[in-house]
C-alpha positions in Angstrom: -22.8 -3.5 4.0 -24.8 -5.4 1.4 -23.1 -7.8 -1.0 -25.9 -7.5 -3.5 -24.4 -4.7 -5.7 -24.7 -1.6 -3.5 -21.7 0.8 -3.7 -19.3 0.2 -0.9 -18.7 3.8 -0.2 -22.4 4.5 0.7 -22.1 4.1 4.5 -19.7 6.3 6.5 -16.2 5.0 6.5 -15.0 3.4 9.8 -11.8 4.4 11.4 -8.9 2.0 11.1 -9.1 1.4 14.9 -12.7 0.1 14.4 -11.6 -2.2 11.6 -8.9 -3.6 13.9 -11.2 -4.2 16.9 -11.9 -7.9 16.2 -8.2 -8.8 16.2 -6.9 -6.1 18.6 -5.3 -8.5 21.1 -3.2 -10.4 18.5 -2.5 -7.2 16.5 -0.9 -5.7 19.6 1.5 -8.7 19.7 2.7 -8.2 16.1 5.4 -5.6 16.8 6.9 -7.8 19.4 7.0 -10.6 16.9 8.6 -8.3 14.3 11.4 -7.3 16.5 12.0 -10.8 17.7 12.4 -11.9 14.1 14.9 -9.1 13.2 16.9 -8.7 16.4 20.7 -8.8 15.9 23.9 -8.2 17.8 25.3 -6.0 15.0 25.3 -2.5 16.4 24.3 -0.8 13.1 21.4 -3.2 12.6 20.3 -2.8 16.2 20.3 1.0 15.8 18.4 0.9 12.5 15.9 -1.5 14.1 15.4 0.9 17.0 14.7 3.8 14.6 12.3 1.7 12.6 10.5 0.6 15.7 9.8 4.3 16.5 8.2 4.9 13.1 4.9 3.3 14.0 3.0 2.3 10.9 -0.7 1.7 10.6 -0.3 -2.1 10.5 -2.8 -2.4 7.7 -1.3 -5.6 6.2 -1.2 -7.4 9.5 -4.7 -6.3 10.2 -6.0 -7.8 7.0 -4.1 -11.1 7.6 -5.5 -11.5 11.1 -9.0 -10.7 10.0 -8.8 -13.2 7.2 -7.6 -15.8 9.7 -10.8 -15.2 11.7 -13.2 -16.2 8.8 -13.2 -19.9 9.7 -13.8 -21.7 13.0 -10.5 -20.8 14.6 -7.0 -19.6 13.6 -4.3 -22.3 13.9 -1.8 -20.3 15.9 0.6 -19.2 13.2 -1.2 -16.0 12.3 0.6 -13.6 14.6 4.0 -14.5 13.4 2.8 -14.5 9.8 1.3 -11.0 10.3 4.7 -9.9 11.5 6.2 -11.3 8.3 3.7 -9.4 6.2 4.7 -6.1 7.9 8.4 -6.9 7.6 8.1 -7.5 3.9 6.3 -4.2 3.6 8.9 -2.4 5.7 11.7 -3.8 3.7 10.1 -2.4 0.5 9.6 1.0 2.2 13.3 1.1 3.2 14.4 0.2 -0.3 11.9 2.7 -1.9 13.2 5.5 0.3 16.8 4.6 -0.7 15.9 4.5 -4.5 14.0 7.8 -4.3 16.6 9.4 -2.0 13.8 10.3 0.4 14.8 12.0 3.6 11.5 11.9 5.5 8.7 9.5 6.0 5.7 10.0 8.4 7.6 13.1 9.7 10.6 11.0 10.7 14.1 10.8 9.0 14.4 7.7 6.8 17.1 5.1 7.2 18.6 6.6 4.1 18.9 10.0 5.7 19.8 8.9 9.3 22.5 6.4 8.3 23.5 6.2 4.6 22.3 5.1 1.2 24.4 1.9 1.5 23.0 1.0 5.0 19.5 1.5 3.8 20.0 -0.9 0.9 21.5 -3.5 3.2 18.9 -3.0 5.9 16.1 -3.6 3.5 17.8 -6.8 2.4 18.2 -7.8 6.1 14.5 -7.2 6.9 13.4 -9.3 3.9 15.9 -12.1 4.6 14.8 -12.3 8.2 11.1 -12.5 7.1 12.0 -15.4 4.8 13.9 -17.1 7.6 10.8 -16.9 9.8 8.7 -18.4 7.1 11.2 -21.3 6.8 11.2 -21.7 10.6 7.4 -22.1 10.5 7.8 -24.9 8.0 4.8 -24.3 5.7 5.5 -23.8 2.0 2.2 -22.2 1.2 2.8 -18.9 3.0 6.4 -18.9 1.8 5.2 -19.2 -1.8 2.6 -16.5 -1.4 5.0 -13.9 0.2 8.0 -14.7 -2.1 5.7 -14.4 -5.2 4.5 -11.0 -3.9 8.1 -9.9 -3.2 9.1 -10.9 -6.7 6.2 -8.9 -8.1 7.1 -5.9 -6.0 10.7 -6.0 -7.2 9.7 -6.3 -10.9 7.3 -3.5 -10.5 10.0 -1.2 -9.1 12.3 -2.2 -12.0 9.6 -1.4 -14.6 9.0 2.0 -13.0 12.7 2.8 -13.1 12.9 1.8 -16.7 10.2 4.2 -17.8 12.2 7.1 -19.1 9.4 9.2 -20.7 7.1 9.8 -17.7 4.3 11.4 -19.7 4.0 8.4 -22.0 3.1 6.2 -19.0 -0.4 4.9 -19.8 -3.3 3.5 -17.9 -2.3 -0.1 -18.5 1.2 0.6 -17.4 -0.1 2.3 -14.2 -2.4 -0.6 -13.3 0.4 -3.1 -13.9 2.6 -1.1 -11.7 0.2 -0.7 -8.7 -0.8 -4.4 -9.0 2.9 -5.3 -8.6 4.0 -2.8 -6.0 0.9 -2.6 -3.8 -1.8 -5.1 -4.5 0.4 -8.2 -4.7 1.4 -7.9 -1.0 -2.1 -7.1 0.2 -3.4 -10.1 -1.8 -0.7 -12.3 -0.2 -1.5 -11.1 3.3 -5.2 -11.9 2.9 -4.5 -15.3 1.3 -2.0 -16.3 4.0 -4.5 -15.2 6.7 -7.1 -17.5 5.2 -4.6 -20.3 5.2 -4.3 -19.9 8.9 -8.0 -20.3 9.7 -10.3 -20.4 6.7 -8.6 -22.3 3.9 -11.9 -22.7 2.0 -11.8 -18.9 1.4 -8.1 -18.8 0.3 -8.8 -17.8 -3.3 -11.6 -15.4 -2.4 -9.4 -13.6 0.1 -6.5 -13.4 -2.4 -8.8 -11.7 -4.9 -10.3 -9.5 -2.2 -6.8 -8.4 -1.1 -5.6 -7.8 -4.7 -8.7 -5.6 -5.6 -8.5 -3.8 -2.2 -4.8 -3.1 -2.9 -5.7 -1.6 -6.3 -8.4 0.6 -4.7 -5.9 1.5 -1.9 -3.2 2.8 -4.3 -5.7 4.7 -6.5 -7.0 6.4 -3.4 -3.5 7.1 -2.2 -2.5 8.7 -5.5 -5.7 10.8 -5.4 -4.6 12.3 -2.1 -1.6 13.9 -3.8 -4.2 16.1 -5.7 -6.7 16.6 -2.9 -4.8 16.8 0.4 -4.0 20.4 1.3 -0.8 21.3 3.1 -1.4 23.3 6.3 1.6 25.6 5.5 0.9 26.5 1.9 -2.9 25.9 1.7 -2.2 24.2 -1.6 -2.3 20.6 -2.7 0.8 18.7 -1.5 1.7 17.6 -5.0 4.6 15.4 -3.9 4.1 13.0 -6.8 4.1 15.8 -9.3 7.1 17.3 -7.6 8.9 14.0 -8.2 7.5 13.8 -11.7 5.5 10.7 -10.9 2.6 10.0 -13.3 -0.5 8.5 -11.6 -4.1 7.8 -12.7 -5.6 11.3 -12.3 -3.0 12.8 -14.7 -3.1 9.8 -17.1 -6.8 10.3 -17.4 -6.6 14.0 -17.9 -3.8 14.1 -20.5 -5.9 13.1 -23.6 -8.5 15.9 -23.1 -6.1 18.7 -22.2 -6.0 21.8 -24.5 -2.7 22.6 -26.1 -2.1 25.4 -23.5 -2.9 23.0 -20.6 -0.6 20.3 -22.0 2.2 22.9 -22.4 1.9 23.8 -18.8 2.1 20.2 -17.7 5.1 19.6 -20.1 6.8 22.6 -18.5 6.4 21.2 -15.0 7.9 17.9 -16.0 10.8 19.6 -17.7 11.6 21.6 -14.5 13.8 19.6 -12.1 12.4 21.6 -9.2 8.9 22.7 -10.0 7.5 25.6 -7.9 4.4 25.3 -5.7 2.5 27.5 -8.2 3.3 25.2 -11.1 2.1 22.2 -9.1 -1.1 24.0 -8.1 -1.7 24.9 -11.7 -1.3 21.3 -12.8 -3.6 20.1 -10.1 -6.2 22.6 -11.3 -5.8 21.4 -14.9 -6.1 17.7 -14.0 -9.2 18.5 -11.9 -10.8 20.6 -14.7 -10.1 17.8 -17.2 -11.9 15.2 -15.1 -8.8 13.3 -13.9 -9.9 13.2 -10.3 -13.4 12.0 -11.0 -12.1 9.3 -13.3 -9.7 8.0 -10.7 -12.5 8.0 -8.1 -14.7 5.9 -10.4 -11.8 3.5 -11.0 -11.1 3.2 -7.3 -14.8 2.4 -6.7 -14.7 -0.3 -9.4 -11.8 -2.0 -7.7 -13.6 -1.8 -4.3 -16.8 -3.2 -5.8 -14.7 -6.2 -7.1 -13.2 -6.7 -3.7 -16.7 -6.6 -2.2 -17.9 -9.2 -4.7 -15.1 -11.5 -3.6 -16.5 -11.3 0.0 -19.9 -12.5 -1.1 -19.4 -16.2 -0.3 -17.9 -15.5 3.1 -20.3 -16.1 6.0 -21.3 -13.2 8.2 -19.0 -12.5 11.2 -17.3 -9.6 12.9 -14.1 -10.2 10.9 -16.1 -10.2 7.6 -17.8 -6.9 8.6 -14.4 -5.4 9.4 -13.0 -6.5 6.0 -16.1 -4.9 4.3 -15.4 -1.8 6.4 -11.8 -1.7 5.2 -13.1 -1.0 1.7 -14.9 2.1 2.8 -11.8 3.1 4.9 -9.5 2.8 1.9 -11.8 4.8 -0.4 -12.6 7.6 2.1 -9.5 8.1 4.1 -7.9 11.5 4.1 -4.3 10.7 4.9 
């Protein structure tokens, strides 16, 4: 991929497994590091850990951290444990989010909230995070500790701002970008920055910016999937965000150009505690017709272009190529 201004989505998107190839050996060791860090004799924690271990994630944040550590001459040996910390901070936020949202299923598996209780989910999220911090203290380097705790603070503030937004349809573009910067981009930026600290400190700032901009593109693309991904059973858009009355960029962009009738249909959906599939499908069609999806795609591309620009000073290598490929993966993924 050229760094001279070409659009990052032009080549075909690589699979995540291809992106992970340069760091496969160390990435395969990350789960073992995670469960070493959080092991406990307490039966409930052990049971929750066992369940979480079975909910295999994509390990995207550890992948980015390990790739960033490869941009210099050689990583310093801390990177696998720090990659585990990055995933634990993410996992703690997932457990807390599922508890806040009262979600019962994630990736086809019951959540901690559903399998145990709301109270255990809250405490388990706290435990995962506290163990991650304890591992950072054990490693004895304040720079990764500062990066991850700053990201965790941003994630918490983002969640609080979202909960404080009572009128969903007044949530504007600036509010949305502030939210996804806090809840998603901050941790991706920290993971990339910490990875650079392990092997390429000269690229620390470039990788922080890359990770932040990648995170913005990641979340915009993720929110687009709610409008474009079709459920196998209904043959209609999944619309989970709309079902939960979450306002994301496609809807924000479409609202100002809706006709009165279209706006009335959207208002009706948001007034309905349990919107029907037909209501969701109608709102998806309205947002599409009003250009919301196209606008979100353009914004996602702009963030990816900014991430690509941050890679410009980084010398060519397999790890750099994989980081460039991650931009295409984020924009073009289907699930």
